[in-house]
C-alpha positions in Angstrom: 15.8 57.1 -35.2 16.8 60.5 -34.0 19.3 58.8 -31.6 20.9 56.9 -34.4 21.3 60.1 -36.4 22.8 61.8 -33.4 25.3 59.0 -33.0 26.2 59.2 -36.7 26.9 62.9 -36.2 28.9 62.3 -33.0 31.0 59.5 -34.6 31.3 61.1 -38.0 29.8 57.9 -39.4 28.2 57.4 -42.9 24.5 56.8 -42.7 21.9 55.9 -45.3 18.5 57.5 -45.2 15.3 56.3 -47.0 12.4 58.8 -47.0 8.8 58.6 -48.2 9.8 60.5 -51.3 12.4 57.9 -52.5 11.9 54.4 -53.9 12.2 51.8 -51.2 15.7 50.7 -52.3 17.1 54.2 -52.8 19.1 55.8 -50.1 20.7 59.2 -49.5 24.1 58.3 -48.0 26.4 60.8 -46.3 27.6 62.4 -43.1 25.2 64.2 -40.8 26.4 67.8 -40.3 23.6 69.4 -38.3 20.6 68.4 -36.3 17.7 70.5 -34.8 14.4 69.5 -33.3 12.6 68.6 -36.5 15.2 68.1 -39.2 18.8 67.3 -40.0 21.3 68.1 -42.7 23.3 65.3 -44.5 26.3 66.0 -46.7 25.8 63.4 -49.4 28.6 61.3 -50.8 28.8 59.8 -54.3 30.0 56.3 -55.3 33.5 57.6 -55.6 33.7 58.8 -52.0 33.3 62.5 -53.0 31.1 64.9 -51.0 28.5 66.2 -53.4 26.3 68.6 -51.4 23.9 69.0 -48.6 20.3 67.8 -48.2 18.0 68.9 -45.4 15.4 66.2 -44.3 12.7 66.2 -41.7 12.7 63.4 -39.2 9.1 62.5 -39.9 9.9 61.7 -43.5 12.3 58.9 -42.6 11.2 55.4 -43.6 14.4 53.5 -42.9 18.0 54.1 -41.7 21.0 52.0 -42.6 24.5 52.3 -41.1 27.7 50.2 -40.8 26.8 48.0 -43.8 29.3 46.6 -46.4 28.6 49.3 -49.0 28.9 52.2 -46.6 32.2 50.8 -45.2 33.6 50.8 -48.7 32.3 54.3 -49.3 34.0 55.5 -46.1 37.3 53.9 -47.5 36.8 55.7 -50.8 36.1 58.9 -49.0 39.4 58.6 -47.2 41.2 57.9 -50.6 39.2 60.1 -53.0 42.2 62.3 -53.7 43.9 59.3 -55.4 41.4 59.4 -58.4 42.6 61.1 -61.6 39.9 61.9 -64.2 42.6 62.8 -66.8 44.0 59.3 -67.4 41.0 57.5 -68.9 41.4 55.9 -72.3 38.5 54.5 -74.3 38.8 52.5 -77.5 35.8 52.3 -79.7 36.7 51.3 -83.2 33.6 50.1 -84.9 34.2 47.2 -87.4 37.9 47.1 -86.5 39.4 44.3 -84.4 40.6 45.6 -81.0 42.9 42.7 -80.2 46.1 44.7 -80.8 45.0 47.7 -78.6 43.8 45.4 -75.8 47.0 43.4 -76.0 48.9 46.6 -75.1 47.1 46.9 -71.7 49.3 45.7 -68.9 47.7 42.4 -67.8 47.2 41.9 -64.0 47.8 45.6 -63.4 45.0 47.3 -65.1 41.3 46.9 -64.5 39.4 47.5 -67.7 35.8 47.3 -68.9 35.1 45.4 -72.1 32.0 46.3 -74.1 29.8 44.0 -76.2 26.5 44.2 -78.1 23.2 44.9 -76.2 24.8 47.1 -73.5 26.7 44.1 -72.0 30.0 44.7 -70.4 32.5 43.1 -68.0 34.9 44.8 -65.7 38.1 43.2 -64.4 41.5 41.8 -65.6 42.5 40.0 -68.7 43.9 36.6 -67.8 44.8 35.8 -71.4 43.9 37.0 -74.9 44.6 36.0 -78.5 42.9 36.8 -81.7 40.2 34.2 -81.1 39.5 33.8 -77.3 39.7 36.1 -74.3 39.7 34.8 -70.7 38.7 37.5 -68.3 38.7 37.7 -64.5 35.6 39.6 -63.4 35.8 42.1 -60.6 32.5 43.3 -59.1 31.6 46.9 -58.4 32.6 46.5 -54.7 36.1 45.1 -55.6 35.4 41.5 -55.0 36.4 38.7 -57.4 33.4 37.5 -59.4 34.5 34.5 -61.4 35.8 34.2 -65.0 34.3 34.9 -68.4 35.5 33.4 -71.7 34.4 34.8 -75.0 35.4 35.4 -78.6 37.8 38.3 -78.9 36.1 39.4 -82.1 32.9 40.2 -80.1 34.6 43.0 -78.1 33.2 46.3 -79.5 35.2 48.6 -77.3 37.1 48.9 -74.0 37.9 51.5 -71.4 40.8 51.6 -68.9 41.4 54.0 -66.0 38.0 55.6 -66.0 37.0 56.7 -62.5 34.9 53.6 -62.2 37.9 51.3 -63.0 40.0 53.3 -60.6 37.4 52.9 -57.9 37.0 49.2 -58.4 40.8 48.7 -58.5 41.3 50.6 -55.2 38.6 48.4 -53.6 40.0 45.3 -55.1 43.6 46.0 -53.9 42.2 46.6 -50.4 39.4 44.0 -50.3 41.0 42.0 -47.5 40.6 45.0 -45.1 36.8 44.9 -45.5 36.6 41.4 -44.1 38.7 41.9 -41.0 36.5 41.7 -37.9 
């Protein structure tokens, strides 16, 4: 495992590390910045491609390493494009007991990824294909920017929506560049 970590440092490659202190499916993902005989330092990266700080780990605490996977390739892309995110352009509409059809209709279709919120913490993220006062047809986009089918629901069931949040910006960037993740 130490050789893999050394290669990640040498190649400035993202790597995921699972340790005995983490749940099995949790990883610390980042760039290795320093290695010594018993430990290494990883500069962690968040889901928006931003560096968030350093963690020092002992080699003996490693349970599993992951590198070069689909998620990490997308994180590396986000890291290279993190400066394009703008936290000041988010708009959220949450007008309880008031129809949101008019506000949603003002969003530029096919250009804006938005998140629609419903009862019971349900939501969808993607593009509006069509909307009227009764029915909304929605093209779902997954968190990694891939198309994920369509949803059709009553427009009156929409409790709120958000556009241009960092999450929508991240998904849109991945969506617009999705073909580059499948080039071999």
